[in-house]
C-alpha positions, 0 to 999 in steps of 0.5 A, a space after each residue: 659092718 653090714 651096709 644096706 641101701 633101703 631104710 623102711 619101717 612097717 613096710 613103708 618106704 620113708 625117704 623116697 623123695 629128693 629134697 630140693 636145693 638151690 643148686 643141681 647135682 653134686 660132685 665130691 672129689 676124694 683124695 686119700 693119700 695111701 689108701 689101698 683098694 679099688 672102690 670106696 663107699 659114700 654113706 650116711 647116718 640115719 637113726 642108729 644105723 649107717 647106710 650106703 648111698 653110692 659106691 665108685 671105683 678108686 685108683 691111687 686113693 682118688 675117686 669122684 662121687 657125683 650125680 645129677 640130683 643133689 643129695 640130702 643134708 647130713 653127716 656123710 662118711 667115706 668107707 672102705 674096710 680099712 678106712 672111715 672119715 666123716 664130713 657134712 653135706 649141706 647146700 655146698 655140694 661141690 667140694 674136695 675131701 683130702 686126707 691120709 691113712 696116717 691120721 685121717 681126722 687131723 689131716 682132713 682138709 676140705 676145699 670148697 666147703 666152709 661148712 666142713 671147716 666148721 664141722 672139722 673144728 668141732 670134730 677136733 675139739 670133740 676128739 681132744 675132749 674125749 681123749 683127755 676125759 678117757 685119760 682122766 677116768 683111767 687115772 681116777 680108777 687108780 687114784 691112791 687117796 681121796 685128795 687125788 680123786 678129788 683133783 681128778 674130778 675137778 680136772 674132769 669138770 674143767 675139761 667138760 666146762 672148756 668143751 661146753 664153752 667151745 660149743 657155746 662159742 661155735 653156736 654164737 659164731 656160726 648160729 645157722 651152721 649145720 654144726 650149730 644145729 648138731 651141737 643143739 641136739 647133743 647138748 641137754 638143757 641146763 638144770 632148772 632151779 626150783 623157786 624157794 618155798 617148795 617142798 622137796 618133792 615139789 622142787 624135784 617135780 618142778 625141775 623135771 618138768 622144766 627140763 622136759 619142757 626145754 628138751 627140744 628148745 633150739 632143735 630145728 625140727 624144720 630141718 631134715 639134715 638133723 635126721 642124718 646124724 647119729 644123735 637125733 634118734 637118741 634124743 627122740 627116744 630119750 624124750 619118749 622113754 625117759 621124760 614122758 610119763 608111760 601112761 598112754 594119754 601122756 604118750 599120745 599128747 607127747 606124740 602130737 606135740 612132736 609131730 606138730 613141731 616137725 614142720 619139715 615133711 621129712 622130719 614129720 615122716 621120720 618121727 611118725 614112722 619111728 614112733 608108729 613102729 615103736 608102738 606097733 609092738 609095745 613093750 608095756 601093756 596099754 601102749 597099743 593105744 598110742 599106736 591106734 592114735 597114730 594110725 587113726 589120726 595120721 595115717 587114716 586121715 591122710 596125713 601120711 601121703 607116702 603110705 600106700 593102699 596096702 599099708 592103709 588097709 593093714 592099719 585100718 584092720 589093726 585099728 579095728 582089731 585093737 580099738 575095742 579092747 584098749 585099756 580103760 575101755 568097757 570089755 566087749 560083750 561076752 555071751 557064752 554057754 556053760 557045760 550044760 549049754 545054758 547061757 552065761 553072760 559077762 554082764 551078769 557076773 558080780 565081782 570087783 575084778 574079773 579074770 578072763 582066761 581064753 584058751 584052746 584045750 589042745 594048746 600046750 601052753 594052756 595045759 601048763 598055764 591053766 592050773 597056774 591061773 586057777 591057783 591065782 584065782 583061788 588065792 585072790 578070791 577073797 579080794 573079790 576076784 572072779 574068773 571065767 575060763 573061755 574055750 575058744 574052739 568049738 569042740 564040746 568034748 575036748 572042752 569038757 574033758 579039759 575042764 575035768 582034767 584040770 579041775 577048773 572050778 571057775 566059771 566055764 564058758 564056750 561058744 560052740 555054735 559061734 554065735 558070739 563075736 568075742 574072738 575078734 573083739 578080744 583080738 584072740 591071736 594066741 593062747 592063752 590070752 588073759 584079760 583083767 576087768 574092774 567091777 564096772 567091767 572095764 579093761 584094766 589088764 590085757 595080754 598078761 602072762 600068767 606069771 604076771 598076774 599076782 604082781 599085777 593084782 597086788 599093785 592094783 589092790 594097793 592102788 585101789 586101797 584094798 
């Protein structure tokens, strides 16, 4: 397991300030019977990873972690190559952890921390539930008939119901505890039954939207301790990736919703940095609009006070590079010269769809993909597709030679005297770069691979009813 001390996204140091608690300092005494070794680590969960907070000497299984400043709330763990044991840190920051190497969880005892007694009770129940579920699933694999399978399924349902009842009771009994907050993150909203009289599709949509609307109910986004758990990031990404429609406008609305709910500055910081990082390298076309929104409306408006000048400068540049060529925007002007050095302009091209293929004659990928793009153009000409091959470098001889070699019979243009700003406005960073425009010259596709063009156009023609 690789342990690191610093957590950062987009070169931003996210967790640089200490939380302020009612007490000063912390002291955690460790007594682990039978634990070998000369040092032990104190770590915490954050997102999908684990991070080291401190390392101290250990003798005969005993050690002390202490500091003059309190440590942040969350699920922490003791770690050596032979040992792992979790506990929680909240406002109780002076306690003793005792256990052994034979059965660390069962024999864990923590003195001076009622919060850990609650958490331990929760851990034991989870361990029992998981153990019983594993056994039943193994039995299900070898069930001899449907009757046996049905019996095992009913037993699994009983185990799950018993676990849920236990968690419900913990929330009722200890509503403000760390463990209750943790359970609320782990639990998912109950399925909502649609009103009578709806069609099947309407009922499905109703249930989905009701589930989505309740997805963060009960989760305290005003408490930073939820960040140092192994489950919060999973919840966050589940919401973004599975419950929010992938259209940029829907994602932008969801980001604003989450950030508005994050009343704790550290939770706000975590969500903003995590989502900015996610959409700075989008996996789906058009999601760069979400990054632009976050950068422009949060970082560049002073709502990310941890971001330094270099970070803000890089974000400002990224916004300037991306904003002119977002999906749905009018394509930037494209004024070129043809091979006879006569002017051609994008606005003069009358076509239902326009393919822009930006290339470099010396680029190996371009040499391979230009003929493929040309084949696409020939195949879809009858559907109103026009194509423009745009040579980005300025060498006229190489450009003309490339056209002849590849027999490019689409519209060929270049800017040999660098009189156009298209290189910046179309954010040409690699070759080839492909855009697709509609009949109003709005961008409907960008940075597509040439192998994606046919599927993209078929989907677009279907959407347009062609």
